[in-house]
C-alpha angles and dihedrals in degrees: 000000000000126000092215135010117190121199129195146076123314109224135216103217117201123187128207111257093014120103091195122083128206131214106242139157133127093255092054096046092044091053090048094054092048090050096046089049087058098256125137100252136184134191128209113190148134118244132167125238096261093059101033099089094053092048093046091051090050093052094045087053093051098040096245117152104233124206105182109187117210119274138161091218140021115234101261128201125189113209129202136159123229119183087345092304122119117239123192133202122191108221099172141003133204116220119264132276121241132184092259090065095057115110113238096245096060091059088077106071140131092225142358137209120208107205116195117189100146112015091274103137116099114212091235088077098068098064091056095071101041096135096055136067104273115205115192117199096203100190095113093054090063094055134087129164136215125233092275090052097254107154120224138161126280136185113264095237095167094054095105089055101040100040096062086060098058137056097233140343126225126206134160129236087249092052090055095042087231095302101133094158090070091054089049091059090050090054089068084075104039134344116284127201120200112196111219103193117244091355091071126233138319115221116207114196140136092003092303134111117217119188112209107195119232127235122250113251120215088238137347107233105151123358092195110125099013092117089049091052088048089056094051092049092048095053091048095048091048088051088054090057099254116150116248093262093052093041091053089049090053090046090053089058094051092049093049088069093051094067092052096081140015115279119335097337094096094053111122135214124238096269092055093046093049091045090055092048093053093041094054098037119116116255 
């Protein structure tokens, strides 16, 4: 049995002015965070032939069980910054992932992270893991794209249908464009956690707002992937039986390491995470 299974597209991330590309995607980063922590992690994704070897090498180094479903292309995003703001363009998209594509072994897991980046998650997936904590990273549901691939925000019209099928949804302030009131409305259906960078996380549940403070990082080098690490930490903590507030606190500690280096290099093992929690706990 796995401790955490992550499901969603891997991404090929391309950056303006940089000939090198990176493997990205919430499912990839969340699996990496879990594996680095010491958990038994599996990744179910779609990846094209040109990116498959690099992804397989990364998973092998980290000890992640990779189930790379067949795809002609890898979901590809082009990044550029205009006036300090990030702009995305979707250049290619792999087909979706449905329950029928899941390998048998990943159905036995203590927790799961559904990691949407490009509307790739079929609703049939949610019922497969009804006995485990189900964390939905909902970023992809708040995205749409124009004919030229330009990514922009959309209303999450399916929220009332999707949220009852998961344990908790995770979004960032950036995903919401600062519109926390909309997330509050969603929380009438299922708990919603809004990550608020170094300030920690905001839990919206039962008509209440609960701020769970973050943990101080030694340095902020690259915030990419912090929310993904948070989702992994949340799933693992819920699987251990922690309540939502304590699980979010634990997830904040996991995420605080992710910002300390580029990519996955900052991710920490269990000993370092617990040391930071103990060191920064109130007396």
